C-alpha positions in Angstrom: 60.7 -114.2 192.0 63.7 -112.2 193.2 62.0 -108.9 192.7 59.0 -110.1 194.8 61.3 -111.2 197.7 63.0 -107.8 197.6 59.7 -106.0 197.6 58.4 -108.1 200.6 61.6 -107.4 202.5 61.3 -103.7 201.9 57.7 -103.7 203.1 58.7 -105.6 206.3 61.4 -103.1 206.9 58.9 -100.3 206.8 56.2 -102.1 208.9 58.3 -103.5 211.7 59.4 -100.0 213.0 55.8 -98.9 212.8 54.6 -101.8 214.9 57.4 -101.2 217.4 56.4 -97.6 217.6 52.8 -98.4 218.2 53.8 -100.2 221.4 55.8 -97.1 222.5 52.9 -94.7 222.0 51.3 -93.0 224.9 52.7 -90.5 227.3 55.2 -91.0 230.1 53.3 -94.3 230.7 53.8 -96.3 227.5 50.8 -97.7 225.7 52.0 -101.2 226.1 52.5 -100.8 229.8 49.0 -99.3 230.2 47.5 -102.2 228.2 49.1 -104.7 230.6 47.9 -102.7 233.6 44.3 -102.4 232.5 44.2 -106.0 231.3 45.0 -107.1 234.8 43.2 -104.5 237.0 40.5 -102.6 234.9 37.2 -104.4 234.3 34.8 -103.7 231.5 32.6 -101.5 233.7 35.4 -99.1 234.5 36.5 -100.1 238.0 40.0 -100.7 239.1 40.3 -104.0 241.0 42.5 -104.3 244.1 43.4 -108.0 243.7 45.2 -108.2 247.0 42.2 -107.1 249.0 39.3 -109.3 248.0 38.9 -107.7 244.6 37.3 -104.6 246.0 37.4 -101.2 244.4 38.1 -98.0 246.2 38.4 -94.3 245.6 42.2 -94.4 245.8 42.3 -97.1 243.0 39.9 -95.1 240.8 42.0 -92.0 241.3 45.2 -93.9 240.4 43.5 -95.4 237.4 42.4 -92.0 236.2 45.9 -90.5 236.7 47.6 -93.4 234.9 45.1 -93.1 232.0 46.1 -89.4 231.6 49.8 -90.2 231.8 49.2 -92.9 229.1 47.3 -90.3 226.9 44.3 -92.6 226.8 41.1 -90.5 226.9 38.8 -93.4 226.2 40.0 -95.4 229.2 39.9 -92.3 231.3 36.2 -91.8 230.4 35.4 -95.4 231.3 37.1 -95.2 234.7 35.4 -91.8 235.4 32.0 -93.2 234.5 32.2 -95.9 237.1 33.7 -93.4 239.7 30.9 -90.9 239.1 28.1 -93.4 239.0 29.2 -95.8 241.9 31.3 -93.7 244.3 30.2 -90.1 244.1 27.1 -90.7 246.1 27.8 -88.7 249.3 25.9 -85.5 250.0 29.1 -83.5 250.5 30.5 -84.1 247.0 33.2 -86.5 248.1 33.5 -90.2 247.1 32.5 -93.2 249.2 35.8 -95.0 249.6 35.0 -98.8 249.4 32.9 -100.8 246.9 32.5 -104.6 246.5 30.9 -106.5 243.7 29.9 -109.3 246.0 27.9 -107.1 248.5 24.5 -105.5 248.2 24.5 -102.6 248.3 28.0 -102.4 246.7 29.1 -99.5 248.9 30.5 -101.2 252.0 31.9 -98.1 253.6 30.3 -94.7 252.9 33.0 -92.7 254.6 35.4 -91.0 252.2 39.2 -91.5 251.9 40.7 -88.1 251.3 43.7 -89.3 249.3 41.2 -91.0 246.9 39.3 -87.7 246.5 42.6 -85.8 245.9 43.7 -88.3 243.2 40.3 -88.2 241.4 40.2 -84.4 241.4 43.8 -84.1 240.3 43.4 -86.5 237.4 40.3 -84.6 236.3 42.2 -81.4 236.3 45.0 -82.9 234.2 42.5 -84.5 231.8 40.5 -81.4 231.5 43.5 -79.2 230.7 45.1 -81.7 228.3 42.0 -82.7 226.4 40.1 -79.4 226.6 37.2 -80.9 228.6 35.4 -78.3 230.5 33.1 -80.9 232.1 36.2 -82.6 233.7 37.4 -79.3 235.0 34.0 -78.5 236.5 33.9 -81.9 238.2 37.4 -81.4 239.6 36.4 -78.0 240.9 33.4 -79.5 242.8 35.5 -82.2 244.4 38.3 -79.8 245.2 35.9 -77.4 247.0 34.5 -80.4 248.9 38.0 -81.3 250.0 38.6 -77.8 251.2 35.2 -77.6 253.0 35.2 -81.0 254.7 38.7 -82.4 255.2 41.1 -79.6 256.0 41.5 -78.8 259.7 43.3 -75.9 261.4 45.0 -77.3 264.5 48.0 -76.2 266.5 48.8 -73.5 264.0 48.9 -76.0 261.1 46.6 -76.8 258.2 46.1 -80.6 258.4 44.4 -83.1 256.1 41.9 -85.4 257.8 42.0 -88.9 256.2 38.2 -89.0 256.2 35.4 -86.7 257.1 34.3 -89.1 259.9 36.5 -90.7 262.6 39.7 -88.7 262.7 38.9 -85.3 264.1 39.5 -83.7 267.5 36.1 -84.8 268.8 36.0 -88.2 267.1 38.7 -89.9 269.2 40.7 -89.3 272.3 44.0 -88.9 270.4 42.5 -86.9 267.5 43.2 -85.3 265.2 44.8 -88.3 263.5 46.5 -87.9 260.1 48.0 -90.2 257.5 51.2 -88.5 256.2 50.9 -90.5 252.9 47.7 -88.7 252.1 49.6 -85.5 251.2 49.8 -85.9 247.4 51.9 -82.8 247.0 51.9 -82.7 243.2 48.1 -82.4 243.2 47.8 -79.2 245.3 48.8 -76.7 242.7 46.5 -78.3 240.2 43.5 -78.2 242.6 44.3 -74.6 243.3 43.8 -73.9 239.6 40.2 -75.1 239.8 39.3 -74.1 243.4 41.6 -71.2 244.2 42.5 -70.9 247.9 45.6 -70.1 250.0 44.8 -73.2 252.0 46.3 -75.4 249.3 49.7 -73.9 249.8 49.3 -73.9 253.6 48.4 -77.6 253.4 51.5 -78.4 251.3 53.8 -76.3 253.4 52.5 -77.7 256.7 52.6 -81.3 255.3 56.3 -80.9 254.5 57.0 -79.5 258.0 55.1 -82.4 259.5 57.2 -85.0 257.5 60.4 -83.4 258.7 59.2 -83.7 262.2 58.0 -87.3 262.1 61.2 -89.2 263.1 60.1 -92.1 265.2 62.5 -94.7 266.7 66.0 -95.6 265.6 65.2 -95.5 261.9 63.6 -92.0 262.3 60.6 -92.9 260.1 57.0 -91.7 259.9 54.2 -94.0 261.0 51.3 -94.7 258.7 48.9 -93.2 261.2 49.9 -90.3 263.5 48.2 -88.6 266.4 48.7 -84.9 266.6 46.7 -84.2 269.8 49.9 -83.1 271.5 53.4 -84.2 270.3 53.3 -86.4 267.1 53.1 -90.1 268.0 51.7 -93.3 266.5 47.9 -93.2 266.6 45.9 -95.5 269.0 44.3 -98.5 267.4 46.7 -98.6 264.4 49.9 -100.6 264.0 52.9 -98.4 265.0 54.7 -99.0 261.8 56.2 -97.5 258.7 54.0 -99.6 256.5 52.3 -100.0 253.2 50.8 -96.5 253.4 53.9 -94.5 254.3 56.2 -96.3 251.7 54.7 -94.0 249.0 55.7 -90.8 250.7 59.1 -90.5 249.0 57.5 -91.2 245.6 55.0 -88.4 246.2 57.8 -86.0 247.3 59.9 -86.9 244.3 57.1 -86.5 241.8 56.4 -83.0 243.3 60.1 -82.0 243.3 59.9 -81.5 247.0 61.4 -82.9 250.2 64.9 -81.7 250.3 68.1 -83.8 250.6 68.0 -84.4 254.4 64.4 -85.7 254.4 64.9 -87.8 251.3 68.2 -89.3 252.6 66.6 -90.1 256.0 63.7 -91.9 254.2 66.1 -93.8 252.0 68.2 -95.0 254.9 65.2 -96.0 256.9 63.5 -98.1 254.2 66.5 -99.7 252.4 66.9 -103.4 252.9 69.3 -106.1 251.6 69.4 -106.6 247.8 67.5 -103.3 247.2 64.4 -104.6 249.1 62.1 -102.0 250.7 61.6 -102.7 254.4 58.6 -102.0 256.5 59.4 -101.5 260.2 58.2 -100.9 263.7 58.6 -97.2 264.3 59.3 -97.7 268.0 62.0 -100.3 267.8 63.1 -100.1 264.2 62.7 -103.8 263.8 62.1 -105.0 260.3 58.6 -106.4 259.9 58.4 -107.1 256.2 60.9 -107.1 253.4 59.3 -106.2 250.0 61.0 -107.4 246.8 58.3 -106.6 244.2 59.7 -104.4 241.5 57.1 -101.7 242.2 58.2 -101.4 245.8 61.9 -101.6 245.0 61.4 -98.8 242.4 60.8 -96.4 245.3 64.3 -97.1 246.6 65.8 -96.6 243.2 64.0 -93.3 242.7 65.6 -92.1 245.9 69.0 -93.2 244.7 68.4 -91.4 241.5 67.2 -88.2 243.1 70.0 -88.1 245.7 73.0 -89.5 243.8 72.0 -89.9 240.2 72.4 -93.6 240.4 71.0 -95.2 237.3 67.8 -97.2 237.5 68.8 -100.9 237.2 67.6 -102.9 234.3 65.8 -105.3 236.5 63.0 -102.8 237.3 63.0 -100.8 234.0 60.6 -103.2 232.3 57.0 -103.2 233.7 55.2 -106.4 234.2 52.1 -106.3 236.5 52.1 -108.2 239.7 49.5 -106.9 242.2 47.4 -103.7 242.0 49.3 -101.5 244.5 53.0 -102.2 243.6 52.1 -102.2 239.9 50.5 -98.7 240.3 53.6 -97.4 242.2 55.8 -98.9 239.5 54.1 -97.0 236.7 54.0 -93.8 238.6 57.7 -94.2 239.3 58.6 -95.0 235.6 56.5 -92.0 234.5 58.3 -89.7 236.9 61.8 -90.8 235.8 61.0 -90.5 232.1 59.5 -87.0 232.6 62.0 -85.5 235.0 65.0 -87.8 235.6 65.9 -89.3 232.2 69.6 -89.2 233.2 68.8 -92.1 235.5 67.5 -94.4 232.8 
């Protein structure tokens, strides 16, 4: 029996590395990480579930799901998410997506207005998928959405090219302090990709002016941008919204890092303004600087660690290197952060 034991041991030695390698397959988002994410947030019909907001789905979540599926090199899951997005959200006459969908409401669309960051994410993911997997239909769909973004959500105001958060409700004639923008809707890495399928000098103008705006938004003692900003005159927190550096704005440094943009001064200011005790990420009142919430979820903390990596090459701590899903939003940021570090900052791992 000794020969049989030796043969079995040899086979196990061959198979175990293969099994370990299978878990590591995928792209900059590993297959095992994507499997955990989709088991928690992707239903069988192709919708990404926001479990912290009544299990609704929205265009932002569909866009994030599409992008993560590309980064995980999973064309089948991409196709599933895209099928729901196309069928359930792309119902507006202007080619943009309705932003909010609920399984418990009839009709399922509970807000037909668009959310422009969701449109950008969807179009961006379609460009990447079309180029990576040679899918002309994805590129054509991306082109249609990108042109709709150009035609309906960009606004020239005060010598700047601005991005309206939605077609309705944010413009100069919609509200007394309009236009109102959300600085976190500038997804800088997407604009060159959208320019490839819908060429226009306005993409670069939008990117350049967004960076100028972020450098100018220095509210309160922490010198941080608010989630919602009125640009009627001088930039200030918009009426009717909490005057806070909040859950929207916390992703700004992640977007800047992923696009290799921002510059040291801006990134250092954001890092100083959002860093709390024990590497927590703090949300704050932009007028007083008072801390409102201290976030300790690994997905939120990872944004702090990316800034430390970018600015000072501080290694990412082991406590956040391993992905384990918590809630939809921080889990999404966590995977986008891990993907970025693996692709562009491996020295920090």
